N, C-alpha and C positions, 0 to 999 in steps of 0.2 A: 810932691813926690811921696810924702808919707801917706797921704790919702790913696794914692795909686797903689803903693805897696800894701796898704791894709786891704784894699779891694782884691789884690792878687792873693793875699793870705787867705781871706775869706773864701775866695773861689777855690783855692788849692784845698782848704779844709773841706769844703763841699765835695770836692772830687774825691778826696780821701775817704770821707764818710761813705760816699756812694761805693767806692771800690771795696771798702771794709764790709759793707752789706753783701756785695757781690761774693766776696771771699767767704763770708760766714755762710751764705747760702750754698755756696759750692762745697764748702767742708761738709755741710749736712748731706749734700747729694753724695759725696764721697762715702760717708758713713752708711747712707742707705745702699749704695752700691756694694759696699763691703758686706753688708748684712745680707744683700741678695746673693752674693757669692757664698757667703756662710750657708745660707739656707739651701742654695742649689747643691752645694757639697754634701749637706745633710740628706737631701732628697736623693742624690745620687748614691750615697752609702745605703739609704734605705731600699732603693730600687735594686742595687746590686745584691743586697741581702736577700730581697725577694726572688730575684733570679736564681740565687744559690738554693734557696728553699724550694722554688718551683722545680729545679732540676732534681733535688732530692725526692720531691713528690713524684716526679715522673719515674724515677727509678723505683721507688716504693710501689707506685701503681703498676709498673711492669711486672714486678715481683708478685704483687697481689693478683694480677691477671693471669700470669703464668700458674700461680697456685689454684686459681679458679679453674683454669683449663684442665689442670690435673685432677682437680676434684670432680669436675664435670665428667672427665673420662672414667675416673674410678666409680662414679655414681652411675654412669651408663653401664659399665661392666656389672656392677652389683644389681642394677635393675634388670639387666638381661639375664643374670643368674637367677634372680628371683622369679622372673618370668618363665624360664625353663623349669624351675622348680614347681611352678603352678602347673605347667603342662604335664609334668611327671605325675603330679598329685591328682590332676584330673583323669589321667590314664589310669592311675591306681583306683580312683573312684569307679570308673567305668568297668574295670576288671572286677572290683569288689561287688559292684551292682549286678553285673552279669552272674557272678557266682552266687550272690544272695537270691537272684531271680531263679537260678537253677535249683538251689537247695529248697527254696519255697515251693517250686513246682514238684520237686521230689517228695517234699512233705505232704503236699496235696495228694500226690499219687500214692503215698504211703498210708493216707488217712482213710483206709477202708479195711474191712475185715479180711484177714487172711487165713481164717480158720473157722470151722463149724464146730461148735462145742456140742459134745454128746456125753451124757453121763455113762459110766461103765454099765449100768443096768440097762438103759435104753440101747446102748450099743450091742450088748450081748442078745437082747431080745430081738432086735432088728436083724442081726446077723443069722440068728437061729431061723427066723421066719423066712428070710431070703434064700438061705443056702442049705439049711439042715432039716427044716419041717417036711413031713411027708406031703407031697403035692396032691395025692388022691385021698387024703384024709381031712375032709372038710371040718369036722369038730376040732381036730388037732390044729388046723390053720386058724380057725376062729379064736381058739385059745391062745395061740401064739400072737395073733393080732392084738387080742385083749391085753396080754402082758406088755406088748409095746406101748399100747395106749395108756396103760396104767402108769408107765414110767415116763411118758412123754412130757407132762406138764413141768415136772422138775427139771428135766433135761433141757426143754425149750426155754425155761426161765433163765438157766445158766447161759444159754446162747445169747438171748436177747440182752442180758446184762453185759455180756462182752460187746455186742453190737453197739449198745448205748455209749461205749467209750469213743465212738467215732461220730463226728459231726460233719455232714457233707458241706463242702464249700459251694456257696451259691453265687460267688462273685466272679467266677472264671468265664470262659468262653461258653456261650450258650449254643446248643445244637436243637434244631428242629427234630423232635423224636420220630416224626414220620419220614424224614429225609436225612437219616444220618449218613455222613461219609463212610465209605466202605472200611476205611482203617479204624474208625471208631466202632463200627459194627463188629469188626474181627476182634478188636480189643475186648469188647464186652463179651463176646463168645469165648475168648480166651480166659477172662476173669471167671465166667461161670464155670468153665471147665476146671479152673484152679481150685474153686471151692468144692466142686463135685469130686474132684481127685483127692481132696483132703478127706472127704467122707470115705471114699473107696479106700484110701490108705489106712484109715482107722479100722476098716473092716477087713483088711488084708486083701484087698482086690487090686488088680492092675489098673493103670490109668487108661481114661479114654482120651481121644485126641480131638482137636479142632481141625476141620478139613475144609478147604475152599469149596468143594462141592457141597458139603453140608451146609455152609453158610449160604450158597447160592440156592439150595433146596429151600432153606428157611425163608430167604427173600422172595422166592416164587410163591410160597404158601402166603406170606403176608400180602403180596400183591393181589392174590386171588381172594383174599377174605372179603366178606361183605363190607362194602364202603358206606359212605354217607354217615359214618359214626353211629352205626346201629348200637343200641344198648348191649352191654356185655352179655353174651348168651352162650358161651362155651365154644366147642370145637366146631369149625366149618368143614365138615368132612368132604364136601365136594371140592373145596379149595385144596385140601391136602392131597386128595387122590388125583385131582388134575395136575397138581404140581408134580406128584410122583410119576405120573405118566410122562410128563414132559422131560423129567430127568432120566427116564428109562428104567425106573424102579417098578416093582409090582405095585399094581393099584387095584382098588375095588370098583368095578364098573357100576355097581348099584349104590355106591357112596354110603354103605351101611357101617364101614369099619374105620377106625382111626389107627393105622399101624405105626405112625411115626412121630406124632406130635405130643409133647407136653406143653401146656399153656398155663401161664400165671397172669394175674391182673395186679396191678399196683398203682401207687399214686406218687407224684412228685408234689411235695407240700408247697414249694414256691410257686407252683402253678395254680394254686387256690387263690382266686381273686374275689374277696367277699366285701359286701357293703357293710355299712355301719350296723346293720341288724344282724349280720352273720349270714346273709343269704348269698349264694354264689352268683357272681356276675358272668360266669362262663357261658358262652353260647356255642351250641354244636357247630363245628366248622372253624372254631377259633384255633389259631396255631398254639401249640404247646411246646416250650423250650426248657431245656435243662442242661446244667453243667455236666461234664464228665463225671465229677465226683457224686452228683445226685444220681446219675445213671448206675454208677458202681453201687451206691446204697440200694437202688431198686433191685438190681440183680442179686445182691446178697439176700435181701428179703425174699426174693422169688426162690432162691435156693433153699432157705430156711423153711419157707412155706411148703415147698415140695417135700421136704424131709419130715417136717412136723405137721402132718395133715390127718393124722389118724383120729384125733378127737373130734374133727369136723365131719369126716366121711367115712370113718371106721375102715379106712383102706390106706395102703401104703404103695399104690400103684405107680405114682409119679416117682417116688423114691426108688422103687425097684427098677423102673425103666432107666433112670439116670445112673444108677449103680451097676447095671448090667450091660447097657448099650455101649458099643465101641467108639461112637463119635458124637460130636455135638456141634451145633451152629445155631445162632438165634437171629431173630429179626423182631422189630417193634412196630405195632400199629397203634392207633389211637381210637378209643371208644369212649362211652361215658355211662355214668351211673347216677342214680338220684337217691341221695341220702335223706331226703325229706326237707332240704333246704336249697333246692335247685340242682341243676346238672353239674356234675363234677367230671373233669377230664380224667379218663382212666387208661393206663398204658397196659396193652397186652403184649406179653413176652411169649414169642412162638419159638419153642426149643425143638429142633428137628435132629434126626440122627439119620446117617447113611449106613445100612447094613454091610457087613463084611461081604456077604454074598447076597445075590437075589434070592427070593424066596421060591421061585418057580424052577429055574434052570441051574441054580447054584453058581451062577456066573458071578465073578468077583466085581464088587461095586466100589469098595472103599480103596481108593488109590493112595497108598502111603506117600507118593511123591508130592501129593497136594496137601500133606499135613502141615499145619501152622506151628511154629515153635511154641513152646510153653511160655506163658507170661512170667516175667520176673517182676516181683513186687518188692520194693525196698522195705527194710525194716523201719517200722514207725519210730522206735526209740532212737535208733541211730540216725534217722532222717531229722528227728528233732534236735538232737545234739549238733549235727552238721549245720542246720539251719541257724540255730542260735549263734554259733561261731561265725557263720558267714554274715548274719545281720549285725553282729557286734564289730566284725571287721569292716563293714560297710560304714558304721557309724564312726569308727576310728578313721578310716580313710577319708570320709567326708569332712571331719573335723580338721584333719591335717591339711586337706585341700583349702579349707576356709582360712586356716592359719597362713598358709603358703600365699593365698590371695591377698591376705591383709599385709604381708611382708612385702609382696610385690607392689601394692598400692602405696605403701610408705616409702619404698625405694624409688618409685616412679615419681611421687610427690617431691621427695629430696632432689632428684635429678632436675625435675621441672623448675624447682625453686633456684637451683644453681644456674640453669640455662637463662632464667629470667633475671638473674643478678646483673646489673649494669657493669660494663668494663670501666676501669678507672683511668687507663693510660690516656685515651683520647682527650678526656676532660683535663687531665694534669698537663698534657702537652699543650692544649689551648691556653691554659693558665700560664705556662711557661712562655709561650709566645707573647702573651700579653704583658707579662713581666719584663720581657726582653724589649718589647716596644716602649713600655714605660721608662726602662732604663736608658734607651737610646734618647728618648725625649729629655730625661734628666740630664744626660751628658750634654746635649744641645743647649738646655737652659742654662747649665753651668758655664759653657763656653760663652754664652750671650752675656751672662752676668759678669763673667770676667773681662770680657771686651768692654762692657758698660763701665766697669770699675776702672779699667785703663783709660777709657776716654774721659771719664769724670775726673779721674786723678790728674791727667794731663791738663785738662781744662782748669782744674783748680790751681795747678802750678802756674799756669798762664795768669790767672787772676791774682794770685799772690804776688807775681812778678809786677803786674800792673799796680797793685796796691803798694808795693815797695817803691815803685817809681812815683806814685802819687804822694807817698809819704816824703820822698826826697824832694819833690817839687815844692811841697808845702814847707819843708824845712828850709829850702832855698828861699821861698818866698817870705818866710818868717825873718830869715837872716836879712 
């Protein structure tokens, strides 16, 4: 019996020991489950905090995006204003450029002599010879001419000193001197009349006029002159009388007289084309072109040459003709001369006049209804002042336009940068969605941990009960 009881005790002790091990293991599992719950609760708190932060980030992002939209709108308005400012500035530049071009052209037009300088002595001598000297007293006339010649050099020097203050513009529109537009031919006629009338005014004489019939007469004469660029050889009387016949004026059948033409020769310096040795490269038949400014200079020299001719030919016939005739019109032809270094293109200025009445039947010829208005030449000094002001205004307008363009480019760059700035709301909402998902997962994990803890705790209680029963059995076996 004792032996059997001892075996029962040993068996009960073994069972108790096993149950104790199971309880110890279960207790550890309960601790692990409790820690799992604690960890899950911490994770849940963390995820809850992240969701709260994500919500705040979304609100902040929405505010930032709203501010970005407002900034973009303001930048767009600013850029548009800057663009409109550039358009206004460009318009101002265009207007300033047009004004500067206009004043520059006026300055070019003003850059020509408007006066023929005559010394008082020359003027008095010329006036006496033309209007007061006895016409039938040859010795007295020769003496009068001699006095003019004696005073000519000093007077001519003064005139050319004045002419030298003008430099022809060679960069403007070029005209073929043999095929001038009618408006240019008319303007040159007006300019010559302007200078001749200045001489006449100084001598107390009435003005001559430019008449379209007279310009037509000059054109006819020029057309009929010997062509093929014959060397300069003076008046072509046949051409003059044939043209007079066509115009219905008196003409010389024998072609012995020149009743109508004054003619001058002159050069356009820019037309001189020389090789390295200074020899002319001009060939007869080459086209010669000149700017209007150069043609003005040519006409001024022609008028001065007509006036100051006594030292060369001991006569003032051309001056007398221009000072006394009632009208004037001119045309240009091209000839050539040789100065020892090749042919040079020479321009012939044909100056014709229409008489008031025909020489034969006293029929009126000069039709005043065909007179051309007097030329108006701007004052050079005033033109210079106006041009300086206009050019300065152009510089200012250009600088302002460049500054406006820079401001526009800066405003446009600022606008583009704002437009390119990423929106924050979508990203923040995506992060919020992720945080909410993680929170849901954490809540699920906590529930799982709590369920596990409950299960493990219940199992542990069962195991403790089983241990208690094992202990009781052993105690009973020991007893």
